[in-house]
N, CA, C, O and the ligand as a Tripos MOL2 file, in Angstrom:
@<TRIPOS>MOLECULE
protein
  225   223    57     0     0
PROTEIN
NO_CHARGES

@<TRIPOS>ATOM
      1 N         122.0470  110.1650  122.8410 N.3       1 MET1
      2 CA        122.5040  109.3280  121.7340 C.3       1 MET1
      3 C         123.3330  110.1710  120.7400 C.2       1 MET1
      4 O         122.9610  111.2970  120.4120 O.2       1 MET1
      5 N         124.4330  109.6200  120.2800 N.am      2 THR2
      6 CA        125.2270  110.3390  119.2740 C.3       2 THR2
      7 C         124.5080  110.3460  117.9320 C.2       2 THR2
      8 O         123.5680  109.5830  117.7060 O.2       2 THR2
      9 N         124.9670  111.2190  117.0530 N.am      3 THR3
     10 CA        124.3740  111.2650  115.7230 C.3       3 THR3
     11 C         124.5420  109.9470  115.0000 C.2       3 THR3
     12 O         123.6200  109.4560  114.3480 O.2       3 THR3
     13 N         125.7640  109.3630  115.1260 N.am      4 ALA4
     14 CA        126.0170  108.0940  114.4790 C.3       4 ALA4
     15 C         125.0880  107.0050  114.9990 C.2       4 ALA4
     16 O         124.5250  106.2260  114.2300 O.2       4 ALA4
     17 N         124.9390  106.9680  116.3350 N.am      5 ASN5
     18 CA        124.0480  106.0040  116.9250 C.3       5 ASN5
     19 C         122.6110  106.1440  116.4090 C.2       5 ASN5
     20 O         121.9510  105.1600  116.0730 O.2       5 ASN5
     21 N         122.1630  107.3630  116.3600 N.am      6 SER6
     22 CA        120.7960  107.5750  115.9840 C.3       6 SER6
     23 C         120.5950  107.2780  114.4930 C.2       6 SER6
     24 O         119.5090  106.8610  114.0910 O.2       6 SER6
     25 N         121.6280  107.4880  113.6750 N.am      7 LEU7
     26 CA        121.5570  107.1550  112.2700 C.3       7 LEU7
     27 C         121.4950  105.6230  112.0810 C.2       7 LEU7
     28 O         120.7000  105.1080  111.2940 O.2       7 LEU7
     29 N         122.3590  104.9200  112.8270 N.am      8 VAL8
     30 CA        122.3480  103.4680  112.7750 C.3       8 VAL8
     31 C         120.9900  102.9120  113.1510 C.2       8 VAL8
     32 O         120.4680  101.9930  112.5190 O.2       8 VAL8
     33 N         120.4250  103.5100  114.2220 N.am      9 TYR9
     34 CA        119.1100  103.1140  114.6760 C.3       9 TYR9
     35 C         118.0390  103.3780  113.6190 C.2       9 TYR9
     36 O         117.1910  102.5250  113.3580 O.2       9 TYR9
     37 N         118.0840  104.5470  113.0230 N.am     10 ASP10
     38 CA        117.1340  104.9170  111.9610 C.3      10 ASP10
     39 C         117.2410  103.9680  110.7650 C.2      10 ASP10
     40 O         116.2390  103.5490  110.1860 O.2      10 ASP10
     41 N         118.4950  103.6420  110.4160 N.am     11 ILE11
     42 CA        118.7060  102.7460  109.2670 C.3      11 ILE11
     43 C         118.1250  101.3590  109.5560 C.2      11 ILE11
     44 O         117.5050  100.7430  108.6890 O.2      11 ILE11
     45 N         118.3330  100.8830  110.7690 N.am     12 ALA12
     46 CA        117.7710   99.5840  111.1630 C.3      12 ALA12
     47 C         116.2430   99.5890  111.0980 C.2      12 ALA12
     48 O         115.6300   98.6480  110.5930 O.2      12 ALA12
     49 N         115.6450  100.6450  111.6100 N.am     13 LEU13
     50 CA        114.1880  100.7540  111.5870 C.3      13 LEU13
     51 C         113.6790  100.8620  110.1400 C.2      13 LEU13
     52 O         112.6780  100.2370  109.7900 O.2      13 LEU13
     53 N         114.3440  101.6290  109.3250 N.am     14 THR14
     54 CA        113.9440  101.8040  107.9330 C.3      14 THR14
     55 C         114.0430  100.4930  107.1560 C.2      14 THR14
     56 O         113.1800  100.1770  106.3360 O.2      14 THR14
     57 N         115.1260   99.7210  107.4310 N.am     15 ARG15
     58 CA        115.2940   98.4360  106.7480 C.3      15 ARG15
     59 C         114.1440   97.4830  107.1390 C.2      15 ARG15
     60 O         113.5980   96.7710  106.2960 O.2      15 ARG15
     61 N         113.8010   97.4900  108.4080 N.am     16 GLN16
     62 CA        112.7340   96.6340  108.8990 C.3      16 GLN16
     63 C         111.4140   97.0310  108.2250 C.2      16 GLN16
     64 O         110.6390   96.1730  107.8000 O.2      16 GLN16
     65 N         111.1780   98.3150  108.1370 N.am     17 ASN17
     66 CA        109.9800   98.8620  107.5000 C.3      17 ASN17
     67 C         109.9520   98.4640  106.0200 C.2      17 ASN17
     68 O         108.9170   98.0500  105.4990 O.2      17 ASN17
     69 N         111.1110   98.5950  105.3500 N.am     18 LEU18
     70 CA        111.2310   98.2660  103.9380 C.3      18 LEU18
     71 C         110.9190   96.8100  103.7040 C.2      18 LEU18
     72 O         110.2290   96.4650  102.7440 O.2      18 LEU18
     73 N         111.4320   95.9270  104.5930 N.am     19 ARG19
     74 CA        111.1710   94.5050  104.4190 C.3      19 ARG19
     75 C         109.6760   94.2280  104.5350 C.2      19 ARG19
     76 O         109.1350   93.3970  103.8050 O.2      19 ARG19
     77 N         109.0100   94.9240  105.4550 N.am     20 GLN20
     78 CA        107.5780   94.7000  105.6160 C.3      20 GLN20
     79 C         106.8020   95.1760  104.4180 C.2      20 GLN20
     80 O         105.8360   94.5330  104.0080 O.2      20 GLN20
     81 N         107.2160   96.3160  103.8350 N.am     21 LEU21
     82 CA        106.5850   96.8630  102.6440 C.3      21 LEU21
     83 C         106.7750   95.9020  101.4780 C.2      21 LEU21
     84 O         105.8380   95.6190  100.7320 O.2      21 LEU21
     85 N         108.0370   95.3900  101.3250 N.am     22 GLU22
     86 CA        108.3090   94.4680  100.2360 C.3      22 GLU22
     87 C         107.4520   93.1890  100.3600 C.2      22 GLU22
     88 O         106.9490   92.6560   99.3710 O.2      22 GLU22
     89 N         107.3100   92.7220  101.6080 N.am     23 LEU23
     90 CA        106.5230   91.5730  101.8780 C.3      23 LEU23
     91 C         105.0540   91.8000  101.4680 C.2      23 LEU23
     92 O         104.4220   90.9560  100.8320 O.2      23 LEU23
     93 N         104.5400   92.9880  101.8650 N.am     24 ARG24
     94 CA        103.1350   93.3480  101.5030 C.3      24 ARG24
     95 C         102.9350   93.4140   99.9970 C.2      24 ARG24
     96 O         101.9230   92.9520   99.4710 O.2      24 ARG24
     97 N         103.9380   94.0080   99.2950 N.am     25 LEU25
     98 CA        103.8660   94.1080   97.8610 C.3      25 LEU25
     99 C         103.8900   92.6830   97.2300 C.2      25 LEU25
    100 O         103.1270   92.3830   96.3110 O.2      25 LEU25
    101 N         104.7900   91.8250   97.7570 N.am     26 LYS26
    102 CA        104.9200   90.4890   97.2570 C.3      26 LYS26
    103 C         103.6190   89.6990   97.4010 C.2      26 LYS26
    104 O         103.2350   88.9430   96.5080 O.2      26 LYS26
    105 N         102.9400   89.8900   98.5530 N.am     27 GLN27
    106 CA        101.6810   89.2070   98.7950 C.3      27 GLN27
    107 C         100.6270   89.7240   97.8920 C.2      27 GLN27
    108 O          99.8150   88.9590   97.3730 O.2      27 GLN27
    109 N         100.6180   91.0550   97.6810 N.am     28 LEU28
    110 CA         99.6600   91.6700   96.7870 C.3      28 LEU28
    111 C          99.8580   91.1590   95.3500 C.2      28 LEU28
    112 O          98.8950   90.8700   94.6410 O.2      28 LEU28
    113 N         101.1290   91.0570   94.9430 N.am     29 GLN29
    114 CA        101.4390   90.5800   93.5900 C.3      29 GLN29
    115 C         101.0750   89.0900   93.4340 C.2      29 GLN29
    116 O         100.6760   88.6610   92.3520 O.2      29 GLN29
    117 N         101.2110   88.3210   94.4940 N.am     30 ALA30
    118 CA        100.9190   86.9060   94.4450 C.3      30 ALA30
    119 C          99.4120   86.7070   94.2620 C.2      30 ALA30
    120 O          98.9860   85.7080   93.6810 O.2      30 ALA30
    121 N          98.6260   87.6290   94.7420 N.am     31 ASN31
    122 CA         97.1450   87.5240   94.6430 C.3      31 ASN31
    123 C          96.5610   88.2460   93.4860 C.2      31 ASN31
    124 O          95.3470   88.2240   93.2820 O.2      31 ASN31
    125 N          97.4190   88.9070   92.6990 N.am     32 CYS32
    126 CA         96.9360   89.7850   91.6220 C.3      32 CYS32
    127 C          96.6200   88.9860   90.3630 C.2      32 CYS32
    128 O          97.3280   88.0440   90.0080 O.2      32 CYS32
    129 N          95.5300   89.3890   89.6940 N.am     33 ILE33
    130 CA         95.2950   88.8560   88.3460 C.3      33 ILE33
    131 C          95.9030   89.9060   87.4240 C.2      33 ILE33
    132 O          95.2950   90.9470   87.1750 O.2      33 ILE33
    133 N          97.1160   89.6280   86.9110 N.am     34 HIS34
    134 CA         97.9030   90.6490   86.2630 C.3      34 HIS34
    135 C          97.2830   91.1930   85.0210 C.2      34 HIS34
    136 O          96.6320   90.4700   84.2660 O.2      34 HIS34
    137 N          97.4830   92.4770   84.8010 N.am     35 ARG35
    138 CA         97.1470   93.1400   83.5250 C.3      35 ARG35
    139 C          98.4320   93.7580   83.0090 C.2      35 ARG35
    140 O          98.7960   94.8570   83.4280 O.2      35 ARG35
    141 N          99.1270   93.0770   82.1060 N.am     36 PHE36
    142 CA        100.4490   93.5130   81.6880 C.3      36 PHE36
    143 C         100.4290   94.6160   80.6330 C.2      36 PHE36
    144 O          99.6190   94.6090   79.7070 O.2      36 PHE36
    145 N         101.3670   95.5820   80.8120 N.am     37 THR37
    146 CA        101.7120   96.5380   79.7750 C.3      37 THR37
    147 C         103.0280   96.0420   79.1830 C.2      37 THR37
    148 O         104.0040   95.9020   79.9210 O.2      37 THR37
    149 N         103.0910   95.7780   77.9120 N.am     38 GLU38
    150 CA        104.3090   95.2270   77.3230 C.3      38 GLU38
    151 C         105.2130   96.3000   76.7280 C.2      38 GLU38
    152 O         104.7490   97.2190   76.0520 O.2      38 GLU38
    153 N         106.5260   96.1650   76.9940 N.am     39 SER39
    154 CA        107.5290   96.9760   76.3270 C.3      39 SER39
    155 C         108.4790   96.0090   75.6310 C.2      39 SER39
    156 O         108.2560   94.7990   75.6690 O.2      39 SER39
    157 N         109.5290   96.5110   75.0010 N.am     40 THR40
    158 CA        110.4080   95.6210   74.2310 C.3      40 THR40
    159 C         111.2200   94.7290   75.1620 C.2      40 THR40
    160 O         111.5360   93.5990   74.7920 O.2      40 THR40
    161 N         111.5620   95.1940   76.3420 N.am     41 THR41
    162 CA        112.4660   94.4250   77.2080 C.3      41 THR41
    163 C         111.7750   93.7210   78.3840 C.2      41 THR41
    164 O         112.2640   92.7230   78.9140 O.2      41 THR41
    165 N         110.6360   94.2710   78.7650 N.am     42 HIS42
    166 CA        109.9370   93.6820   79.9180 C.3      42 HIS42
    167 C         108.4430   94.0090   79.8550 C.2      42 HIS42
    168 O         108.0020   94.8300   79.0500 O.2      42 HIS42
    169 N         107.7030   93.3640   80.7000 N.am     43 ARG43
    170 CA        106.2900   93.7230   80.8150 C.3      43 ARG43
    171 C         105.9610   93.9490   82.2590 C.2      43 ARG43
    172 O         106.4710   93.2700   83.1490 O.2      43 ARG43
    173 N         105.0840   94.9310   82.4840 N.am     44 GLU44
    174 CA        104.7930   95.3210   83.8590 C.3      44 GLU44
    175 C         103.2910   95.3050   84.0640 C.2      44 GLU44
    176 O         102.5370   95.7730   83.2100 O.2      44 GLU44
    177 N         102.8500   94.7650   85.2010 N.am     45 CYS45
    178 CA        101.4350   94.7300   85.5280 C.3      45 CYS45
    179 C         100.9740   96.1320   85.9550 C.2      45 CYS45
    180 O         101.5650   96.7700   86.8260 O.2      45 CYS45
    181 N          99.9160   96.5700   85.3180 N.am     46 LYS46
    182 CA         99.3820   97.9290   85.5970 C.3      46 LYS46
    183 C          98.8420   98.0050   87.0170 C.2      46 LYS46
    184 O          98.8430   99.0750   87.6260 O.2      46 LYS46
    185 N          98.3780   96.8730   87.5520 N.am     47 LYS47
    186 CA         97.6760   96.8610   88.7890 C.3      47 LYS47
    187 C          98.6330   96.7570   90.0220 C.2      47 LYS47
    188 O          98.4710   97.4730   91.0110 O.2      47 LYS47
    189 N          99.6470   95.8270   89.9210 N.am     48 CYS48
    190 CA        100.4840   95.6120   91.1050 C.3      48 CYS48
    191 C         101.9530   95.9230   90.8760 C.2      48 CYS48
    192 O         102.7560   95.7370   91.7900 O.2      48 CYS48
    193 N         102.3480   96.4030   89.6580 N.am     49 LYS49
    194 CA        103.7200   96.8040   89.3410 C.3      49 LYS49
    195 C         104.6730   95.5990   89.2620 C.2      49 LYS49
    196 O         105.8900   95.7780   89.2770 O.2      49 LYS49
    197 N         104.1420   94.3990   89.1800 N.am     50 PHE50
    198 CA        104.9760   93.2230   89.0100 C.3      50 PHE50
    199 C         105.6460   93.2910   87.6670 C.2      50 PHE50
    200 O         104.9900   93.4880   86.6450 O.2      50 PHE50
    201 N         107.0070   93.1220   87.6620 N.am     51 VAL51
    202 CA        107.7620   93.2410   86.3960 C.3      51 VAL51
    203 C         108.3630   91.9090   86.0180 C.2      51 VAL51
    204 O         108.9430   91.1990   86.8390 O.2      51 VAL51
    205 N         108.2050   91.5930   84.7400 N.am     52 GLU52
    206 CA        108.7870   90.3490   84.2290 C.3      52 GLU52
    207 C         109.6380   90.6710   83.0430 C.2      52 GLU52
    208 O         109.1820   91.3560   82.1280 O.2      52 GLU52
    209 N         110.8860   90.1900   83.0250 N.am     53 SER53
    210 CA        111.7450   90.4000   81.8640 C.3      53 SER53
    211 C         111.3180   89.5200   80.7380 C.2      53 SER53
    212 O         110.8240   88.4130   80.9530 O.2      53 SER53
    213 N         111.5040   90.0030   79.5370 N.am     54 ILE54
    214 CA        111.1920   89.1790   78.3550 C.3      54 ILE54
    215 C         112.5190   88.8190   77.7410 C.2      54 ILE54
    216 O         113.2620   89.6890   77.2860 O.2      54 ILE54
    217 N         112.8320   87.4770   77.7280 N.am     55 HIS55
    218 CA        114.0820   87.0030   77.1120 C.3      55 HIS55
    219 C         113.7310   86.2530   75.8350 C.2      55 HIS55
    220 O         112.8760   85.3670   75.8180 O.2      55 HIS55
    221 N         114.4060   86.6300   74.7910 N.am     56 TYR56
    222 CA        114.1810   85.9060   73.5320 C.3      56 TYR56
    223 C         115.3490   84.9630   73.2380 C.2      56 TYR56
    224 O         115.3400   84.2680   72.2220 O.2      56 TYR56
    225 ZN         99.5650   92.2560   88.8670 Zn       57 ZN57
@<TRIPOS>BOND
     1     1     2 1
     2     2     3 1
     3     3     4 2
     4     3     5 am
     5     5     6 1
     6     6     7 1
     7     7     8 2
     8     7     9 am
     9     9    10 1
    10    10    11 1
    11    11    12 2
    12    11    13 am
    13    13    14 1
    14    14    15 1
    15    15    16 2
    16    15    17 am
    17    17    18 1
    18    18    19 1
    19    19    20 2
    20    19    21 am
    21    21    22 1
    22    22    23 1
    23    23    24 2
    24    23    25 am
    25    25    26 1
    26    26    27 1
    27    27    28 2
    28    27    29 am
    29    29    30 1
    30    30    31 1
    31    31    32 2
    32    31    33 am
    33    33    34 1
    34    34    35 1
    35    35    36 2
    36    35    37 am
    37    37    38 1
    38    38    39 1
    39    39    40 2
    40    39    41 am
    41    41    42 1
    42    42    43 1
    43    43    44 2
    44    43    45 am
    45    45    46 1
    46    46    47 1
    47    47    48 2
    48    47    49 am
    49    49    50 1
    50    50    51 1
    51    51    52 2
    52    51    53 am
    53    53    54 1
    54    54    55 1
    55    55    56 2
    56    55    57 am
    57    57    58 1
    58    58    59 1
    59    59    60 2
    60    59    61 am
    61    61    62 1
    62    62    63 1
    63    63    64 2
    64    63    65 am
    65    65    66 1
    66    66    67 1
    67    67    68 2
    68    67    69 am
    69    69    70 1
    70    70    71 1
    71    71    72 2
    72    71    73 am
    73    73    74 1
    74    74    75 1
    75    75    76 2
    76    75    77 am
    77    77    78 1
    78    78    79 1
    79    79    80 2
    80    79    81 am
    81    81    82 1
    82    82    83 1
    83    83    84 2
    84    83    85 am
    85    85    86 1
    86    86    87 1
    87    87    88 2
    88    87    89 am
    89    89    90 1
    90    90    91 1
    91    91    92 2
    92    91    93 am
    93    93    94 1
    94    94    95 1
    95    95    96 2
    96    95    97 am
    97    97    98 1
    98    98    99 1
    99    99   100 2
   100    99   101 am
   101   101   102 1
   102   102   103 1
   103   103   104 2
   104   103   105 am
   105   105   106 1
   106   106   107 1
   107   107   108 2
   108   107   109 am
   109   109   110 1
   110   110   111 1
   111   111   112 2
   112   111   113 am
   113   113   114 1
   114   114   115 1
   115   115   116 2
   116   115   117 am
   117   117   118 1
   118   118   119 1
   119   119   120 2
   120   119   121 am
   121   121   122 1
   122   122   123 1
   123   123   124 2
   124   123   125 am
   125   125   126 1
   126   126   127 1
   127   127   128 2
   128   127   129 am
   129   129   130 1
   130   130   131 1
   131   131   132 2
   132   131   133 am
   133   133   134 1
   134   134   135 1
   135   135   136 2
   136   135   137 am
   137   137   138 1
   138   138   139 1
   139   139   140 2
   140   139   141 am
   141   141   142 1
   142   142   143 1
   143   143   144 2
   144   143   145 am
   145   145   146 1
   146   146   147 1
   147   147   148 2
   148   147   149 am
   149   149   150 1
   150   150   151 1
   151   151   152 2
   152   151   153 am
   153   153   154 1
   154   154   155 1
   155   155   156 2
   156   155   157 am
   157   157   158 1
   158   158   159 1
   159   159   160 2
   160   159   161 am
   161   161   162 1
   162   162   163 1
   163   163   164 2
   164   163   165 am
   165   165   166 1
   166   166   167 1
   167   167   168 2
   168   167   169 am
   169   169   170 1
   170   170   171 1
   171   171   172 2
   172   171   173 am
   173   173   174 1
   174   174   175 1
   175   175   176 2
   176   175   177 am
   177   177   178 1
   178   178   179 1
   179   179   180 2
   180   179   181 am
   181   181   182 1
   182   182   183 1
   183   183   184 2
   184   183   185 am
   185   185   186 1
   186   186   187 1
   187   187   188 2
   188   187   189 am
   189   189   190 1
   190   190   191 1
   191   191   192 2
   192   191   193 am
   193   193   194 1
   194   194   195 1
   195   195   196 2
   196   195   197 am
   197   197   198 1
   198   198   199 1
   199   199   200 2
   200   199   201 am
   201   201   202 1
   202   202   203 1
   203   203   204 2
   204   203   205 am
   205   205   206 1
   206   206   207 1
   207   207   208 2
   208   207   209 am
   209   209   210 1
   210   210   211 1
   211   211   212 2
   212   211   213 am
   213   213   214 1
   214   214   215 1
   215   215   216 2
   216   215   217 am
   217   217   218 1
   218   218   219 1
   219   219   220 2
   220   219   221 am
   221   221   222 1
   222   222   223 1
   223   223   224 2
@<TRIPOS>SUBSTRUCTURE
     1 MET1         2 RESIDUE 1 A MET
     2 THR2         6 RESIDUE 1 A THR
     3 THR3        10 RESIDUE 1 A THR
     4 ALA4        14 RESIDUE 1 A ALA
     5 ASN5        18 RESIDUE 1 A ASN
     6 SER6        22 RESIDUE 1 A SER
     7 LEU7        26 RESIDUE 1 A LEU
     8 VAL8        30 RESIDUE 1 A VAL
     9 TYR9        34 RESIDUE 1 A TYR
    10 ASP10       38 RESIDUE 1 A ASP
    11 ILE11       42 RESIDUE 1 A ILE
    12 ALA12       46 RESIDUE 1 A ALA
    13 LEU13       50 RESIDUE 1 A LEU
    14 THR14       54 RESIDUE 1 A THR
    15 ARG15       58 RESIDUE 1 A ARG
    16 GLN16       62 RESIDUE 1 A GLN
    17 ASN17       66 RESIDUE 1 A ASN
    18 LEU18       70 RESIDUE 1 A LEU
    19 ARG19       74 RESIDUE 1 A ARG
    20 GLN20       78 RESIDUE 1 A GLN
    21 LEU21       82 RESIDUE 1 A LEU
    22 GLU22       86 RESIDUE 1 A GLU
    23 LEU23       90 RESIDUE 1 A LEU
    24 ARG24       94 RESIDUE 1 A ARG
    25 LEU25       98 RESIDUE 1 A LEU
    26 LYS26      102 RESIDUE 1 A LYS
    27 GLN27      106 RESIDUE 1 A GLN
    28 LEU28      110 RESIDUE 1 A LEU
    29 GLN29      114 RESIDUE 1 A GLN
    30 ALA30      118 RESIDUE 1 A ALA
    31 ASN31      122 RESIDUE 1 A ASN
    32 CYS32      126 RESIDUE 1 A CYS
    33 ILE33      130 RESIDUE 1 A ILE
    34 HIS34      134 RESIDUE 1 A HIS
    35 ARG35      138 RESIDUE 1 A ARG
    36 PHE36      142 RESIDUE 1 A PHE
    37 THR37      146 RESIDUE 1 A THR
    38 GLU38      150 RESIDUE 1 A GLU
    39 SER39      154 RESIDUE 1 A SER
    40 THR40      158 RESIDUE 1 A THR
    41 THR41      162 RESIDUE 1 A THR
    42 HIS42      166 RESIDUE 1 A HIS
    43 ARG43      170 RESIDUE 1 A ARG
    44 GLU44      174 RESIDUE 1 A GLU
    45 CYS45      178 RESIDUE 1 A CYS
    46 LYS46      182 RESIDUE 1 A LYS
    47 LYS47      186 RESIDUE 1 A LYS
    48 CYS48      190 RESIDUE 1 A CYS
    49 LYS49      194 RESIDUE 1 A LYS
    50 PHE50      198 RESIDUE 1 A PHE
    51 VAL51      202 RESIDUE 1 A VAL
    52 GLU52      206 RESIDUE 1 A GLU
    53 SER53      210 RESIDUE 1 A SER
    54 ILE54      214 RESIDUE 1 A ILE
    55 HIS55      218 RESIDUE 1 A HIS
    56 TYR56      222 RESIDUE 1 A TYR
    57 ZN57       225 GROUP 0 **** ****
């Protein structure tokens, strides 16, 4: 396999892995009872890292 081929292959694998991780995080966040830490622009759940922008 050429270097380019193996890089393309690695990228494809990594993307697939990333999608699965994002899906797992999304499911975790969907089931979370959020505990938000508030800042001026957004608030973030301490437990699952779910971020919500605050618009005034
Ligand atoms: Zn949460």
